[in-house]
C-alpha positions in Angstrom: 100.5 94.6 104.7 97.8 95.0 102.1 98.6 91.6 100.6 98.1 89.9 103.9 94.9 91.7 104.8 92.5 89.8 102.5 90.1 90.5 99.7 87.8 92.7 101.7 90.5 95.2 102.3 90.4 98.8 101.2 94.0 100.1 101.0 94.7 103.9 101.0 98.0 105.6 100.4 98.4 109.3 101.0 101.6 111.0 99.9 102.3 114.6 100.8 105.4 116.5 99.7 106.8 117.2 96.2 105.9 115.4 93.1 107.6 115.7 89.7 106.7 114.5 86.2 109.2 113.4 83.6 108.6 111.7 80.3 105.0 110.8 81.1 105.7 109.4 84.6 105.1 110.8 88.1 107.8 110.7 90.7 107.6 111.3 94.4 110.6 113.1 96.0 112.1 111.4 99.1 113.0 113.7 101.9 116.8 113.1 101.4 116.8 113.6 97.7 119.2 116.0 96.0 117.9 116.3 92.4 120.0 118.9 90.7 119.2 117.7 87.1 116.4 116.0 85.2 118.5 112.9 85.0 118.5 112.6 88.8 114.7 112.3 88.9 114.3 108.6 87.9 117.4 107.7 89.9 116.5 109.3 93.2 112.7 109.6 92.9 110.1 107.0 93.6 108.1 106.2 90.4 104.6 106.3 91.7 103.2 104.2 88.9 105.2 101.2 90.0 103.6 101.3 93.4 100.1 101.8 92.0 100.6 98.8 89.7 101.8 96.6 92.6 98.8 97.6 94.7 96.3 97.0 91.9 97.7 93.5 91.4 96.5 92.5 94.9 93.0 91.0 95.4 91.7 94.0 97.3 88.2 95.5 97.5 89.5 98.9 96.5 92.8 100.8 96.4 93.0 104.6 96.9 96.1 106.6 96.0 96.2 110.3 97.0 99.1 112.4 95.8 99.2 115.8 97.6 102.4 116.8 95.8 101.6 119.2 92.9 103.5 122.2 94.1 106.2 124.5 92.8 109.4 122.6 93.7 113.2 123.5 94.0 114.4 120.3 92.2 116.0 119.5 88.8 116.7 123.1 87.7 119.5 122.0 85.4 119.2 120.0 82.2 115.9 119.3 80.5 113.1 121.5 81.9 110.4 119.5 83.7 106.6 120.1 83.1 104.8 121.5 86.1 102.4 119.6 88.3 101.6 115.9 87.9 101.1 113.9 84.7 97.6 112.8 83.7 97.2 109.2 84.6 94.4 106.6 84.7 93.4 104.5 87.7 93.8 100.8 87.7 90.7 98.5 88.1 89.1 98.8 91.5 91.2 101.9 92.0 90.9 105.7 92.7 93.7 108.1 92.1 93.6 111.7 93.3 95.8 114.7 93.0 95.7 117.9 95.0 95.7 119.9 91.8 94.5 119.0 88.3 97.1 117.4 85.9 99.6 119.9 84.6 98.8 122.5 87.3 100.3 123.4 90.6 98.7 124.4 93.9 99.8 127.4 96.0 102.4 126.2 98.5 100.8 125.7 101.9 101.5 128.5 104.5 100.8 126.3 107.5 101.3 122.7 108.6 98.5 121.6 106.3 97.3 122.9 103.0 93.6 123.4 102.0 93.5 120.0 100.2 94.7 118.0 103.3 92.3 119.9 105.5 89.3 119.5 103.2 90.0 115.8 102.6 90.3 115.0 106.3 87.1 116.9 107.0 85.1 115.0 104.4 86.4 111.6 105.6 85.7 112.5 109.2 82.1 113.5 108.3 81.1 109.8 107.8 78.4 108.3 105.7 79.7 109.7 102.5 80.5 107.5 99.5 84.1 107.3 98.3 83.4 109.2 95.0 81.4 111.9 96.9 84.2 112.4 99.4 86.6 113.5 96.7 83.9 115.4 94.9 83.1 117.4 98.0 86.8 117.9 98.7 87.3 119.4 95.2 84.5 121.8 95.7 85.7 122.8 99.2 89.3 123.4 98.1 88.1 125.4 95.0 85.9 127.6 97.3 88.6 128.1 100.0 91.3 129.1 97.4 88.8 131.1 95.3 89.5 129.0 92.3 93.3 129.0 92.6 93.4 125.3 93.3 91.2 122.7 91.7 91.9 119.1 92.8 91.4 116.1 90.4 90.5 112.5 90.7 89.6 109.5 88.5 88.2 106.1 89.5 87.4 102.6 88.4 85.7 101.5 91.6 83.4 98.6 92.0 80.8 98.4 94.8 80.2 100.8 97.7 82.5 102.0 100.4 82.5 104.6 103.2 85.3 105.5 105.5 83.1 105.7 108.5 79.5 104.8 109.2 77.5 107.8 110.5 76.6 107.4 114.2 72.8 106.9 114.8 72.6 110.1 116.9 74.6 112.3 114.4 72.8 115.2 112.8 71.4 114.5 109.3 74.0 114.6 106.6 73.7 117.8 104.6 73.0 117.1 101.0 75.3 118.3 98.4 73.6 121.6 97.9 71.5 121.9 94.7 73.1 118.7 93.3 69.8 117.8 91.5 69.5 121.2 90.0 73.1 121.1 88.8 72.4 117.9 86.8 70.8 120.2 84.2 72.7 121.3 81.1 75.3 124.1 81.9 73.4 126.6 79.8 70.3 126.2 81.9 72.1 127.0 85.2 73.1 130.3 86.8 76.7 131.2 86.6 77.6 130.0 90.2 75.8 126.7 89.8 77.1 126.2 86.3 80.7 126.7 87.5 80.2 124.2 90.3 78.5 121.7 88.0 81.4 122.0 85.5 83.9 121.2 88.3 81.8 118.2 89.4 81.6 116.8 85.9 85.2 117.7 85.1 85.0 117.2 81.4 86.1 119.5 78.5 82.6 119.6 77.0 81.0 121.1 80.1 83.9 123.5 80.8 83.6 124.8 77.2 79.8 125.1 77.6 80.5 127.3 80.7 82.9 129.5 78.7 80.4 129.9 75.9 77.5 130.6 78.2 79.4 132.9 80.6 82.3 134.5 78.7 82.5 137.5 81.0 82.1 135.7 84.3 85.1 136.2 86.8 85.7 132.4 86.8 85.8 132.0 83.0 89.6 132.8 83.0 90.1 130.0 85.4 88.0 127.6 83.4 89.9 128.5 80.2 93.2 127.6 82.1 91.7 124.3 83.2 90.7 123.4 79.6 94.0 124.4 78.2 96.0 122.4 80.8 93.7 119.3 80.3 93.8 119.4 76.5 97.6 119.6 76.6 97.8 116.8 79.3 95.5 114.5 77.2 97.5 115.2 74.0 100.8 114.5 75.8 99.5 111.2 77.2 98.3 110.1 73.8 101.7 111.1 72.4 103.7 109.3 75.0 101.5 106.2 74.6 102.0 106.2 70.8 105.8 106.6 71.4 106.6 107.3 67.7 108.7 110.0 66.1 105.6 111.2 64.2 103.6 111.5 67.4 106.3 113.5 69.1 106.6 115.8 66.0 102.8 116.2 66.1 102.9 117.3 69.7 105.7 119.8 69.0 103.8 121.2 66.1 100.8 121.8 68.3 102.6 122.9 71.4 106.1 124.2 70.3 106.5 125.8 73.7 104.3 123.4 75.7 105.2 122.1 79.1 106.3 118.7 77.5 108.2 120.2 74.6 111.5 119.2 76.1 110.2 115.7 76.7 109.1 115.4 73.1 112.5 116.7 71.8 114.3 114.2 74.0 112.1 111.2 73.2 111.6 111.7 69.5 
């Protein structure tokens, strides 16, 4: 359908359910899957990267892939242990990829029909007049606020040009600015704890997270930020290890993370 739509098309895929990572790849679990062991995952699961690569090969204006699937799951409890959450990945050109929880982390299982990520994303899309990157930025901040830091979504992008889901109606009330966005462009150390935390989430890089930890070591959210940094460092290290795909690289990972979430992957692949 996207292939036939033409070069001005923006294609968006939203997957909700259970996602698994195995040996550096993310898999989506079909509704009829029965994955008892780790070896069942690549057989019965849908390897998400294959679909992203197919989508990115089309001459589209943009492609958006949203994976609302980083939850505790009941699959593959036998055999090699699976790392939790989804594996860190990079978007393809003209693409945006988003997870409901940061790589290597899991979100609390929804208690109703829709979790906080789905609700926040729908709200931001429905607002209209918001650029694509800002939609996902606002979604991240809303989910973090609603879950009191228990869930921090993630996205990465290589977009070209501008795009909004809906134009804002002429009679709609003025779009509320992202509160104190200009103020939060300052260095982390120059902001109060609340704004510093939000700024760190918006920027989503290790340097600003570490600056928050150094500046506010006793803040209630510092424990959460430490967990984000630890998960991100491990995810980056594992991605580099998997890309190198050498025995030395896997040994180096195991030396640094002997009980890390990808230790079983490293032992198997080395």
